[in-house]
All heavy atoms as TSV, in Angstrom:
chain	resi	resn	atom	element	x	y	z
A	1	MET	N	N	9.427	2.667	5.181
A	1	MET	CA	C	8.853	1.752	4.182
A	1	MET	C	C	9.984	0.978	3.543
A	1	MET	O	O	11.017	1.514	3.031
A	1	MET	CB	C	8.140	2.515	3.140
A	1	MET	CG	C	7.655	1.632	1.967
A	1	MET	SD	S	6.617	2.502	0.805
A	1	MET	CE	C	7.814	3.547	-0.016
A	2	THR	N	N	9.730	-0.333	3.421
A	2	THR	CA	C	10.757	-1.260	2.820
A	2	THR	C	C	10.096	-2.086	1.662
A	2	THR	O	O	9.162	-2.837	2.143
A	2	THR	CB	C	11.321	-2.153	3.901
A	2	THR	OG1	O	11.921	-1.343	4.985
A	2	THR	CG2	C	12.436	-3.061	3.334
A	3	LEU	N	N	10.626	-2.099	0.665
A	3	LEU	CA	C	10.107	-3.081	-0.504
A	3	LEU	C	C	10.825	-4.366	-0.165
A	3	LEU	O	O	11.982	-4.518	-0.082
A	3	LEU	CB	C	10.615	-2.562	-1.935
A	3	LEU	CG	C	10.268	-3.303	-3.117
A	3	LEU	CD1	C	8.660	-3.345	-3.095
A	3	LEU	CD2	C	10.815	-2.619	-4.324
A	4	LEU	N	N	9.863	-5.387	-0.020
A	4	LEU	CA	C	10.482	-6.695	0.417
A	4	LEU	C	C	10.885	-7.719	-0.714
A	4	LEU	O	O	11.535	-8.669	-0.350
A	4	LEU	CB	C	9.490	-7.416	1.324
A	4	LEU	CG	C	9.179	-6.582	2.623
A	4	LEU	CD1	C	8.075	-7.324	3.375
A	4	LEU	CD2	C	10.488	-6.400	3.522
A	5	ALA	N	N	10.442	-7.538	-1.901
A	5	ALA	CA	C	10.698	-8.304	-3.020
A	5	ALA	C	C	10.864	-7.529	-4.324
A	5	ALA	O	O	10.203	-6.436	-4.424
A	5	ALA	CB	C	9.750	-9.424	-3.124
A	6	PRO	N	N	11.599	-8.010	-5.315
A	6	PRO	CA	C	11.545	-7.278	-6.558
A	6	PRO	C	C	10.107	-7.162	-7.193
A	6	PRO	O	O	9.375	-8.204	-7.043
A	6	PRO	CB	C	12.503	-8.126	-7.440
A	6	PRO	CG	C	12.548	-9.359	-6.778
A	6	PRO	CD	C	12.346	-9.230	-5.384
A	7	VAL	N	N	9.881	-6.215	-7.878
A	7	VAL	CA	C	8.512	-6.063	-8.575
A	7	VAL	C	C	8.814	-6.671	-9.868
A	7	VAL	O	O	9.364	-6.103	-10.853
A	7	VAL	CB	C	8.154	-4.509	-8.744
A	7	VAL	CG1	C	6.886	-4.474	-9.443
A	7	VAL	CG2	C	8.162	-3.901	-7.386
A	8	GLU	N	N	8.108	-7.772	-10.125
A	8	GLU	CA	C	8.104	-8.609	-11.360
A	8	GLU	C	C	6.871	-8.860	-11.970
A	8	GLU	O	O	6.848	-9.450	-12.978
A	8	GLU	CB	C	8.922	-9.915	-11.177
A	8	GLU	CG	C	10.420	-9.664	-10.615
A	8	GLU	CD	C	11.108	-10.958	-10.250
A	8	GLU	OE1	O	10.463	-11.945	-9.995
A	8	GLU	OE2	O	12.263	-10.992	-10.222
A	9	ALA	N	N	5.747	-8.471	-11.367
A	9	ALA	CA	C	4.496	-8.750	-11.839
A	9	ALA	C	C	3.539	-7.630	-11.335
A	9	ALA	O	O	4.031	-6.532	-11.078
A	9	ALA	CB	C	3.949	-10.095	-11.286
A	10	ASN	N	N	2.346	-7.866	-11.007
A	10	ASN	CA	C	1.333	-6.877	-10.632
A	10	ASN	C	C	1.182	-6.897	-9.150
A	10	ASN	O	O	0.115	-6.447	-8.666
A	10	ASN	CB	C	0.095	-7.154	-11.323
A	10	ASN	CG	C	-0.561	-8.418	-10.966
A	10	ASN	OD1	O	0.160	-9.401	-10.678
A	10	ASN	ND2	N	-1.920	-8.414	-10.987
A	11	GLU	N	N	2.181	-7.313	-8.340
A	11	GLU	CA	C	2.111	-7.387	-6.980
A	11	GLU	C	C	3.376	-6.666	-6.302
A	11	GLU	O	O	4.430	-6.753	-7.029
A	11	GLU	CB	C	2.136	-8.719	-6.458
A	11	GLU	CG	C	1.053	-9.562	-6.886
A	11	GLU	CD	C	1.082	-10.975	-6.214
A	11	GLU	OE1	O	2.016	-11.293	-5.507
A	11	GLU	OE2	O	0.180	-11.756	-6.472
A	12	ILE	N	N	3.188	-6.018	-5.174
A	12	ILE	CA	C	4.363	-5.501	-4.336
A	12	ILE	C	C	4.086	-5.766	-2.990
A	12	ILE	O	O	2.938	-5.812	-2.429
A	12	ILE	CB	C	4.479	-4.068	-4.603
A	12	ILE	CG1	C	3.470	-3.202	-4.267
A	12	ILE	CG2	C	5.046	-3.721	-6.108
A	12	ILE	CD1	C	3.834	-1.718	-4.064
A	13	PHE	N	N	5.123	-6.089	-2.236
A	13	PHE	CA	C	5.022	-6.397	-0.760
A	13	PHE	C	C	5.832	-5.197	-0.036
A	13	PHE	O	O	7.078	-5.095	-0.468
A	13	PHE	CB	C	5.670	-7.702	-0.376
A	13	PHE	CG	C	5.039	-8.790	-0.997
A	13	PHE	CD1	C	5.165	-9.248	-2.360
A	13	PHE	CD2	C	4.126	-9.640	-0.225
A	13	PHE	CE1	C	4.478	-10.430	-2.787
A	13	PHE	CE2	C	3.259	-10.739	-0.757
A	13	PHE	CZ	C	3.538	-11.104	-1.920
A	14	LEU	N	N	5.077	-4.563	0.773
A	14	LEU	CA	C	5.855	-3.383	1.423
A	14	LEU	C	C	5.693	-3.563	3.018
A	14	LEU	O	O	4.669	-4.055	3.493
A	14	LEU	CB	C	5.154	-2.156	1.145
A	14	LEU	CG	C	5.184	-1.578	-0.246
A	14	LEU	CD1	C	4.457	-0.425	-0.403
A	14	LEU	CD2	C	6.631	-1.362	-0.598
A	15	GLN	N	N	6.815	-3.495	3.699
A	15	GLN	CA	C	6.678	-3.387	5.144
A	15	GLN	C	C	6.545	-1.852	5.567
A	15	GLN	O	O	7.330	-1.056	5.215
A	15	GLN	CB	C	8.067	-3.945	5.652
A	15	GLN	CG	C	7.916	-4.150	7.327
A	15	GLN	CD	C	8.978	-4.972	7.744
A	15	GLN	OE1	O	10.154	-4.836	7.435
A	15	GLN	NE2	N	8.734	-5.821	8.791
A	16	LEU	N	N	5.477	-1.697	6.294
A	16	LEU	CA	C	5.044	-0.324	6.516
A	16	LEU	C	C	4.775	-0.226	8.109
A	16	LEU	O	O	4.355	-1.166	8.711
A	16	LEU	CB	C	3.691	-0.078	5.818
A	16	LEU	CG	C	3.735	0.025	4.294
A	16	LEU	CD1	C	2.431	-0.077	3.771
A	16	LEU	CD2	C	4.518	1.302	3.832
A	17	PRO	N	N	4.766	0.944	8.690
A	17	PRO	CA	C	4.413	1.169	9.969
A	17	PRO	C	C	2.944	0.783	10.177
A	17	PRO	O	O	2.106	1.046	9.237
A	17	PRO	CB	C	4.565	2.713	10.187
A	17	PRO	CG	C	5.704	3.129	9.276
A	17	PRO	CD	C	5.414	2.232	8.068
A	18	ALA	N	N	2.597	0.213	11.311
A	18	ALA	CA	C	1.149	-0.102	11.509
A	18	ALA	C	C	0.255	0.956	11.308
A	18	ALA	O	O	-0.931	0.763	10.757
A	18	ALA	CB	C	1.018	-0.918	13.033
A	19	ALA	N	N	0.616	2.141	11.800
A	19	ALA	CA	C	-0.284	3.336	11.585
A	19	ALA	C	C	-0.578	3.657	10.114
A	19	ALA	O	O	-1.676	4.004	9.769
A	19	ALA	CB	C	0.250	4.516	12.215
A	20	VAL	N	N	0.434	3.399	9.256
A	20	VAL	CA	C	0.119	3.543	7.903
A	20	VAL	C	C	-0.858	2.537	7.267
A	20	VAL	O	O	-1.711	2.894	6.567
A	20	VAL	CB	C	1.467	3.582	7.074
A	20	VAL	CG1	C	1.224	3.621	5.571
A	20	VAL	CG2	C	2.368	4.746	7.514
A	21	ILE	N	N	-0.644	1.329	7.689
A	21	ILE	CA	C	-1.604	0.274	7.172
A	21	ILE	C	C	-2.959	0.477	7.792
A	21	ILE	O	O	-3.900	0.457	6.936
A	21	ILE	CB	C	-1.103	-1.057	7.654
A	21	ILE	CG1	C	0.336	-1.460	6.949
A	21	ILE	CG2	C	-2.067	-2.182	7.345
A	21	ILE	CD1	C	1.014	-2.732	7.539
A	22	ASP	N	N	-3.062	0.934	8.922
A	22	ASP	CA	C	-4.373	1.154	9.511
A	22	ASP	C	C	-5.142	2.328	8.752
A	22	ASP	O	O	-6.308	2.349	8.518
A	22	ASP	CB	C	-4.279	1.455	11.027
A	22	ASP	CG	C	-3.861	0.330	11.887
A	22	ASP	OD1	O	-3.981	-0.804	11.495
A	22	ASP	OD2	O	-3.384	0.635	13.030
A	23	GLY	N	N	-4.255	3.413	8.604
A	23	GLY	CA	C	-4.809	4.640	7.866
A	23	GLY	C	C	-5.209	4.292	6.472
A	23	GLY	O	O	-6.369	4.737	6.032
A	24	MET	N	N	-4.411	3.477	5.736
A	24	MET	CA	C	-4.877	3.131	4.398
A	24	MET	C	C	-6.236	2.265	4.340
A	24	MET	O	O	-6.925	2.549	3.482
A	24	MET	CB	C	-3.700	2.437	3.704
A	24	MET	CG	C	-2.381	3.365	3.388
A	24	MET	SD	S	-1.146	2.533	2.566
A	24	MET	CE	C	-1.941	2.332	0.928
A	25	GLU	N	N	-6.231	1.409	5.330
A	25	GLU	CA	C	-7.462	0.602	5.457
A	25	GLU	C	C	-8.674	1.480	5.720
A	25	GLU	O	O	-9.780	1.372	5.159
A	25	GLU	CB	C	-7.323	-0.527	6.469
A	25	GLU	CG	C	-6.454	-1.734	6.146
A	25	GLU	CD	C	-6.367	-2.743	7.230
A	25	GLU	OE1	O	-6.458	-2.309	8.375
A	25	GLU	OE2	O	-6.242	-3.920	6.928
A	26	ALA	N	N	-8.406	2.399	6.596
A	26	ALA	CA	C	-9.601	3.354	6.902
A	26	ALA	C	C	-9.930	4.277	5.761
A	26	ALA	O	O	-11.063	4.706	5.735
A	26	ALA	CB	C	-9.117	4.278	8.082
A	27	ASP	N	N	-8.934	4.432	4.823
A	27	ASP	CA	C	-9.199	5.161	3.573
A	27	ASP	C	C	-10.039	4.462	2.558
A	27	ASP	O	O	-10.338	4.907	1.497
A	27	ASP	CB	C	-7.917	5.709	2.951
A	27	ASP	CG	C	-7.329	6.904	3.625
A	27	ASP	OD1	O	-7.924	7.474	4.609
A	27	ASP	OD2	O	-6.124	7.178	3.371
A	28	GLY	N	N	-10.112	3.035	2.791
A	28	GLY	CA	C	-10.817	2.199	1.878
A	28	GLY	C	C	-9.834	1.548	0.827
A	28	GLY	O	O	-10.434	0.864	-0.076
A	29	VAL	N	N	-8.612	1.694	1.067
A	29	VAL	CA	C	-7.551	1.079	0.137
A	29	VAL	C	C	-7.749	-0.435	0.492
A	29	VAL	O	O	-7.656	-0.912	1.639
A	29	VAL	CB	C	-6.175	1.585	0.343
A	29	VAL	CG1	C	-5.116	0.793	-0.472
A	29	VAL	CG2	C	-6.110	3.045	-0.008
A	30	ARG	N	N	-7.731	-1.250	-0.624
A	30	ARG	CA	C	-7.941	-2.701	-0.478
A	30	ARG	C	C	-6.588	-3.429	-0.761
A	30	ARG	O	O	-5.973	-3.070	-1.817
A	30	ARG	CB	C	-8.963	-3.275	-1.440
A	30	ARG	CG	C	-10.336	-2.643	-1.001
A	30	ARG	CD	C	-11.345	-3.168	-2.029
A	30	ARG	NE	N	-11.483	-4.656	-1.866
A	30	ARG	CZ	C	-12.355	-5.348	-2.634
A	30	ARG	NH1	N	-12.927	-4.836	-3.455
A	30	ARG	NH2	N	-12.352	-6.674	-2.584
A	31	PHE	N	N	-6.164	-4.113	0.239
A	31	PHE	CA	C	-4.821	-4.918	0.108
A	31	PHE	C	C	-4.884	-6.040	1.038
A	31	PHE	O	O	-5.830	-6.018	1.997
A	31	PHE	CB	C	-3.631	-3.969	0.372
A	31	PHE	CG	C	-3.649	-3.198	1.622
A	31	PHE	CD1	C	-3.044	-3.798	2.687
A	31	PHE	CD2	C	-4.268	-2.068	1.857
A	31	PHE	CE1	C	-3.046	-3.175	3.986
A	31	PHE	CE2	C	-4.354	-1.450	2.970
A	31	PHE	CZ	C	-3.719	-1.961	4.076
A	32	PHE	N	N	-3.896	-6.856	1.022
A	32	PHE	CA	C	-3.788	-7.957	1.887
A	32	PHE	C	C	-2.876	-7.714	3.049
A	32	PHE	O	O	-1.703	-7.298	2.743
A	32	PHE	CB	C	-3.388	-9.222	1.135
A	32	PHE	CG	C	-4.202	-9.668	0.015
A	32	PHE	CD1	C	-3.996	-9.201	-1.172
A	32	PHE	CD2	C	-5.240	-10.435	0.312
A	32	PHE	CE1	C	-4.864	-9.618	-2.324
A	32	PHE	CE2	C	-6.109	-10.758	-0.740
A	32	PHE	CZ	C	-5.920	-10.284	-2.054
A	33	ARG	N	N	-3.257	-7.763	4.353
A	33	ARG	CA	C	-2.308	-7.590	5.313
A	33	ARG	C	C	-1.780	-8.811	5.894
A	33	ARG	O	O	-2.525	-9.796	6.074
A	33	ARG	CB	C	-3.267	-6.838	6.511
A	33	ARG	CG	C	-2.654	-6.347	7.628
A	33	ARG	CD	C	-3.418	-5.599	8.589
A	33	ARG	NE	N	-2.650	-4.786	9.617
A	33	ARG	CZ	C	-3.031	-3.773	10.086
A	33	ARG	NH1	N	-4.122	-3.297	9.865
A	33	ARG	NH2	N	-2.244	-3.075	10.984
A	34	ARG	N	N	-0.450	-8.800	6.071
A	34	ARG	CA	C	0.323	-9.853	6.428
A	34	ARG	C	C	0.847	-9.627	7.836
A	34	ARG	O	O	1.035	-8.532	8.178
A	34	ARG	CB	C	1.471	-10.176	5.565
A	34	ARG	CG	C	0.959	-10.498	4.001
A	34	ARG	CD	C	0.307	-11.814	3.879
A	34	ARG	NE	N	0.129	-12.018	2.423
A	34	ARG	CZ	C	-0.349	-13.074	2.016
A	34	ARG	NH1	N	-0.596	-14.088	2.821
A	34	ARG	NH2	N	-0.575	-13.381	0.856
A	35	PRO	N	N	1.292	-10.701	8.679
A	35	PRO	CA	C	1.999	-10.545	9.837
A	35	PRO	C	C	3.291	-9.811	9.639
A	35	PRO	O	O	3.990	-9.779	8.610
A	35	PRO	CB	C	2.235	-12.023	10.228
A	35	PRO	CG	C	1.149	-12.769	9.522
A	35	PRO	CD	C	1.083	-12.217	8.245
A	36	GLY	N	N	3.685	-8.989	10.617
A	36	GLY	CA	C	4.978	-8.294	10.576
A	36	GLY	C	C	4.814	-6.916	9.978
A	36	GLY	O	O	5.845	-6.487	9.342
A	37	ASN	N	N	3.600	-6.360	9.881
A	37	ASN	CA	C	3.314	-5.096	9.213
A	37	ASN	C	C	3.673	-5.205	7.760
A	37	ASN	O	O	4.261	-4.169	7.209
A	37	ASN	CB	C	4.128	-3.970	9.924
A	37	ASN	CG	C	3.540	-3.653	11.249
A	37	ASN	OD1	O	2.519	-3.953	11.614
A	37	ASN	ND2	N	4.374	-3.128	12.237
A	38	ILE	N	N	3.408	-6.221	7.077
A	38	ILE	CA	C	3.508	-6.366	5.728
A	38	ILE	C	C	2.265	-6.194	4.907
A	38	ILE	O	O	1.305	-6.799	5.325
A	38	ILE	CB	C	4.127	-7.752	5.396
A	38	ILE	CG1	C	5.661	-7.724	5.965
A	38	ILE	CG2	C	4.302	-7.923	3.826
A	38	ILE	CD1	C	6.247	-9.099	5.952
A	39	ALA	N	N	2.330	-5.375	3.824
A	39	ALA	CA	C	1.106	-5.173	3.008
A	39	ALA	C	C	1.447	-5.556	1.673
A	39	ALA	O	O	2.418	-5.420	1.158
A	39	ALA	CB	C	0.701	-3.643	3.083
A	40	ARG	N	N	0.488	-6.503	1.162
A	40	ARG	CA	C	0.706	-7.036	-0.278
A	40	ARG	C	C	-0.343	-6.311	-1.065
A	40	ARG	O	O	-1.608	-6.505	-0.849
A	40	ARG	CB	C	0.324	-8.553	-0.229
A	40	ARG	CG	C	0.266	-9.280	-1.573
A	40	ARG	CD	C	0.083	-10.634	-1.592
A	40	ARG	NE	N	-0.256	-11.214	-2.688
A	40	ARG	CZ	C	-1.374	-11.903	-3.164
A	40	ARG	NH1	N	-2.212	-12.190	-2.219
A	40	ARG	NH2	N	-1.514	-12.319	-4.362
A	41	PHE	N	N	0.074	-5.554	-2.057
A	41	PHE	CA	C	-0.780	-4.840	-3.015
A	41	PHE	C	C	-0.726	-5.652	-4.389
A	41	PHE	O	O	0.231	-5.923	-4.923
A	41	PHE	CB	C	-0.210	-3.419	-3.178
A	41	PHE	CG	C	-0.223	-2.620	-2.050
A	41	PHE	CD1	C	0.792	-2.578	-1.117
A	41	PHE	CD2	C	-1.403	-1.876	-1.571
A	41	PHE	CE1	C	0.708	-1.857	-0.025
A	41	PHE	CE2	C	-1.409	-1.111	-0.505
A	41	PHE	CZ	C	-0.320	-1.090	0.293
A	42	VAL	N	N	-1.928	-5.822	-4.865
A	42	VAL	CA	C	-2.070	-6.359	-6.155
A	42	VAL	C	C	-2.820	-5.522	-7.094
A	42	VAL	O	O	-3.920	-5.097	-6.880
A	42	VAL	CB	C	-2.860	-7.805	-6.060
A	42	VAL	CG1	C	-3.029	-8.499	-7.404
A	42	VAL	CG2	C	-2.283	-8.704	-5.112
A	43	CYS	N	N	-2.253	-5.068	-8.176
A	43	CYS	CA	C	-2.915	-4.199	-9.159
A	43	CYS	C	C	-3.624	-4.910	-10.216
A	43	CYS	O	O	-3.075	-5.972	-10.846
A	43	CYS	CB	C	-1.713	-3.377	-9.875
A	43	CYS	SG	S	-2.392	-2.158	-10.957
A	44	ARG	N	N	-4.761	-4.624	-10.324
A	44	ARG	CA	C	-5.732	-5.175	-11.377
A	44	ARG	C	C	-5.086	-4.712	-12.808
A	44	ARG	O	O	-4.770	-3.488	-12.789
A	44	ARG	CB	C	-7.117	-4.838	-11.286
A	44	ARG	CG	C	-7.811	-5.253	-9.986
A	44	ARG	CD	C	-9.279	-4.849	-9.969
A	44	ARG	NE	N	-9.676	-3.719	-10.954
A	44	ARG	CZ	C	-9.840	-2.496	-10.362
A	44	ARG	NH1	N	-9.663	-2.212	-9.237
A	44	ARG	NH2	N	-10.217	-1.472	-11.229
A	45	PHE	N	N	-5.287	-5.409	-13.758
A	45	PHE	CA	C	-4.933	-4.963	-14.995
A	45	PHE	C	C	-5.774	-3.927	-15.662
A	45	PHE	O	O	-5.326	-3.189	-16.572
A	45	PHE	CB	C	-4.673	-6.149	-15.995
A	45	PHE	CG	C	-3.517	-6.995	-15.571
A	45	PHE	CD1	C	-3.727	-8.288	-14.924
A	45	PHE	CD2	C	-2.219	-6.648	-15.867
A	45	PHE	CE1	C	-2.625	-8.996	-14.520
A	45	PHE	CE2	C	-1.184	-7.388	-15.405
A	45	PHE	CZ	C	-1.305	-8.710	-14.787
A	46	ASP	N	N	-6.943	-3.738	-15.136
A	46	ASP	CA	C	-7.913	-2.764	-15.596
A	46	ASP	C	C	-8.020	-1.593	-14.620
A	46	ASP	O	O	-8.968	-0.766	-14.673
A	46	ASP	CB	C	-9.368	-3.363	-15.808
A	46	ASP	CG	C	-10.039	-3.851	-14.659
A	46	ASP	OD1	O	-9.304	-4.067	-13.583
A	46	ASP	OD2	O	-11.240	-4.249	-14.697
A	47	ALA	N	N	-7.069	-1.587	-13.777
A	47	ALA	CA	C	-7.134	-0.400	-12.665
A	47	ALA	C	C	-6.888	0.901	-13.439
A	47	ALA	O	O	-6.179	0.913	-14.533
A	47	ALA	CB	C	-5.890	-0.645	-11.703
A	48	THR	N	N	-7.624	1.977	-13.048
A	48	THR	CA	C	-7.477	3.222	-13.705
A	48	THR	C	C	-6.395	4.048	-13.133
A	48	THR	O	O	-6.045	3.903	-11.966
A	48	THR	CB	C	-8.829	3.959	-13.571
A	48	THR	OG1	O	-9.072	4.406	-12.147
A	48	THR	CG2	C	-10.051	3.173	-14.002
A	49	PRO	N	N	-5.872	5.122	-13.798
A	49	PRO	CA	C	-4.934	5.994	-13.305
A	49	PRO	C	C	-5.455	6.685	-11.971
A	49	PRO	O	O	-4.764	6.834	-10.945
A	49	PRO	CB	C	-4.614	7.073	-14.422
A	49	PRO	CG	C	-4.945	6.145	-15.575
A	49	PRO	CD	C	-6.116	5.313	-15.251
A	50	ASP	N	N	-6.825	7.059	-11.986
A	50	ASP	CA	C	-7.298	7.559	-10.706
A	50	ASP	C	C	-7.166	6.650	-9.526
A	50	ASP	O	O	-6.933	7.126	-8.481
A	50	ASP	CB	C	-8.639	8.074	-10.987
A	50	ASP	CG	C	-8.836	9.327	-11.829
A	50	ASP	OD1	O	-7.850	9.901	-12.043
A	50	ASP	OD2	O	-10.025	9.496	-12.394
A	51	GLU	N	N	-7.387	5.471	-9.730
A	51	GLU	CA	C	-7.330	4.526	-8.660
A	51	GLU	C	C	-5.920	4.381	-8.123
A	51	GLU	O	O	-5.692	4.384	-6.900
A	51	GLU	CB	C	-7.835	3.091	-9.010
A	51	GLU	CG	C	-9.385	3.053	-9.228
A	51	GLU	CD	C	-9.826	1.824	-9.899
A	51	GLU	OE1	O	-9.132	1.200	-10.764
A	51	GLU	OE2	O	-10.848	1.268	-9.521
A	52	ALA	N	N	-5.005	4.388	-8.934
A	52	ALA	CA	C	-3.563	4.305	-8.608
A	52	ALA	C	C	-3.203	5.553	-7.968
A	52	ALA	O	O	-2.435	5.501	-6.918
A	52	ALA	CB	C	-2.712	4.074	-9.782
A	53	ASP	N	N	-3.545	6.739	-8.394
A	53	ASP	CA	C	-3.282	8.053	-7.817
A	53	ASP	C	C	-3.951	8.083	-6.245
A	53	ASP	O	O	-3.166	8.512	-5.483
A	53	ASP	CB	C	-3.820	9.088	-8.470
A	53	ASP	CG	C	-3.048	9.363	-9.931
A	53	ASP	OD1	O	-1.957	8.842	-10.030
A	53	ASP	OD2	O	-3.697	10.010	-10.767
A	54	ALA	N	N	-5.190	7.433	-6.197
A	54	ALA	CA	C	-5.724	7.544	-4.901
A	54	ALA	C	C	-4.902	6.695	-3.875
A	54	ALA	O	O	-4.749	7.072	-2.702
A	54	ALA	CB	C	-7.164	6.978	-4.897
A	55	LEU	N	N	-4.480	5.516	-4.281
A	55	LEU	CA	C	-3.668	4.631	-3.278
A	55	LEU	C	C	-2.371	5.375	-3.017
A	55	LEU	O	O	-2.059	5.410	-1.838
A	55	LEU	CB	C	-3.437	3.340	-4.206
A	55	LEU	CG	C	-2.508	2.343	-3.398
A	55	LEU	CD1	C	-2.958	0.914	-3.744
A	55	LEU	CD2	C	-1.023	2.431	-3.514
A	56	LEU	N	N	-1.827	5.917	-4.046
A	56	LEU	CA	C	-0.377	6.513	-3.667
A	56	LEU	C	C	-0.700	7.789	-2.797
A	56	LEU	O	O	0.186	8.105	-1.923
A	56	LEU	CB	C	0.328	7.055	-5.048
A	56	LEU	CG	C	0.734	5.816	-5.901
A	56	LEU	CD1	C	1.294	6.408	-7.217
A	56	LEU	CD2	C	1.895	5.027	-5.176
A	57	ALA	N	N	-1.588	8.625	-2.993
A	57	ALA	CA	C	-2.007	9.744	-2.141
A	57	ALA	C	C	-2.229	9.254	-0.769
A	57	ALA	O	O	-1.771	9.835	0.230
A	57	ALA	CB	C	-3.208	10.474	-2.674
A	58	SER	N	N	-2.873	8.100	-0.624
A	58	SER	CA	C	-3.252	7.537	0.767
A	58	SER	C	C	-1.917	7.109	1.560
A	58	SER	O	O	-1.559	7.543	2.614
A	58	SER	CB	C	-4.118	6.475	0.666
A	58	SER	OG	O	-4.268	5.757	1.958
A	59	LEU	N	N	-1.059	6.405	0.644
A	59	LEU	CA	C	0.234	5.909	1.203
A	59	LEU	C	C	1.201	7.159	1.602
A	59	LEU	O	O	1.577	7.150	2.632
A	59	LEU	CB	C	0.952	5.063	0.194
A	59	LEU	CG	C	2.360	4.591	0.490
A	59	LEU	CD1	C	2.341	3.718	1.672
A	59	LEU	CD2	C	2.898	3.931	-0.754
A	60	ARG	N	N	1.209	8.241	0.729
A	60	ARG	CA	C	2.047	9.321	0.982
A	60	ARG	C	C	1.569	10.180	2.242
A	60	ARG	O	O	2.316	10.527	3.132
A	60	ARG	CB	C	2.128	10.268	-0.154
A	60	ARG	CG	C	2.854	9.883	-1.258
A	60	ARG	CD	C	3.012	10.917	-2.386
A	60	ARG	NE	N	3.715	10.192	-3.473
A	60	ARG	CZ	C	3.197	10.084	-4.749
A	60	ARG	NH1	N	1.926	10.474	-5.056
A	60	ARG	NH2	N	3.851	9.606	-5.734
A	61	ARG	N	N	0.274	10.285	2.273
A	61	ARG	CA	C	-0.380	11.153	3.461
A	61	ARG	C	C	-0.098	10.344	4.834
A	61	ARG	O	O	0.290	10.973	5.813
A	61	ARG	CB	C	-1.873	11.209	3.212
A	61	ARG	CG	C	-2.580	12.011	4.246
A	61	ARG	CD	C	-4.102	12.268	4.086
A	61	ARG	NE	N	-4.783	11.091	3.743
A	61	ARG	CZ	C	-5.204	10.599	2.531
A	61	ARG	NH1	N	-4.775	11.368	1.465
A	61	ARG	NH2	N	-5.856	9.572	2.254
A	62	HIS	N	N	-0.273	9.081	4.723
A	62	HIS	CA	C	0.102	8.307	6.178
A	62	HIS	C	C	1.495	8.037	6.383
A	62	HIS	O	O	1.839	8.162	7.585
A	62	HIS	CB	C	-0.759	7.000	6.014
A	62	HIS	CG	C	-2.338	7.283	5.990
A	62	HIS	ND1	N	-2.974	7.723	7.043
A	62	HIS	CD2	C	-3.229	6.916	4.973
A	62	HIS	CE1	C	-4.349	7.880	6.809
A	62	HIS	NE2	N	-4.333	7.435	5.528
A	63	LEU	N	N	2.237	7.977	5.408
A	63	LEU	CA	C	3.801	8.047	5.714
A	63	LEU	C	C	4.199	9.342	6.266
A	63	LEU	O	O	5.079	9.289	7.179
A	63	LEU	CB	C	4.450	7.640	4.452
A	63	LEU	CG	C	4.520	6.079	3.955
A	63	LEU	CD1	C	5.243	6.004	2.621
A	63	LEU	CD2	C	5.407	5.283	4.976
A	64	ASP	N	N	3.752	10.399	5.556
A	64	ASP	CA	C	4.181	11.711	6.048
A	64	ASP	C	C	3.732	11.931	7.425
A	64	ASP	O	O	4.375	12.654	8.250
A	64	ASP	CB	C	3.538	12.875	5.210
A	64	ASP	CG	C	4.208	12.970	3.853
A	64	ASP	OD1	O	5.221	12.334	3.647
A	64	ASP	OD2	O	3.549	13.477	2.953
A	65	ALA	N	N	2.535	11.394	7.915
A	65	ALA	CA	C	2.150	11.569	9.285
A	65	ALA	C	C	2.951	10.867	10.338
A	65	ALA	O	O	2.799	11.248	11.506
A	65	ALA	CB	C	0.606	11.209	9.320
A	66	THR	N	N	3.653	9.893	9.879
A	66	THR	CA	C	4.596	9.119	10.789
A	66	THR	C	C	5.918	9.621	11.001
A	66	THR	O	O	6.721	9.282	11.861
A	66	THR	CB	C	4.825	7.642	10.296
A	66	THR	OG1	O	5.454	7.558	9.206
A	66	THR	CG2	C	3.393	6.929	10.237
A	67	ARG	N	N	6.221	10.847	10.203
A	67	ARG	CA	C	7.517	11.473	10.185
A	67	ARG	C	C	7.515	12.643	11.288
A	67	ARG	O	O	6.640	13.169	11.599
A	67	ARG	CB	C	8.009	11.926	8.851
A	67	ARG	CG	C	8.087	10.737	8.024
A	67	ARG	CD	C	8.695	11.216	6.616
A	67	ARG	NE	N	8.643	9.902	5.961
A	67	ARG	CZ	C	8.650	9.841	4.618
A	67	ARG	NH1	N	8.637	10.969	3.875
A	67	ARG	NH2	N	8.719	8.682	3.902
């Protein structure tokens, strides 16, 4: 996983293995898929801690599966 830009707002851009992106999509995580295995995540200002935890759990689970 590579962070592609500094986090200065409510968005992050990550370069992830395709299997991780596919798995997160299958889990129902919503994000913007870009060419080059780049995922753009935008956090709503009213996002709940449970929603953030679910996103991180999905990311961790799929990253661990690629190791």
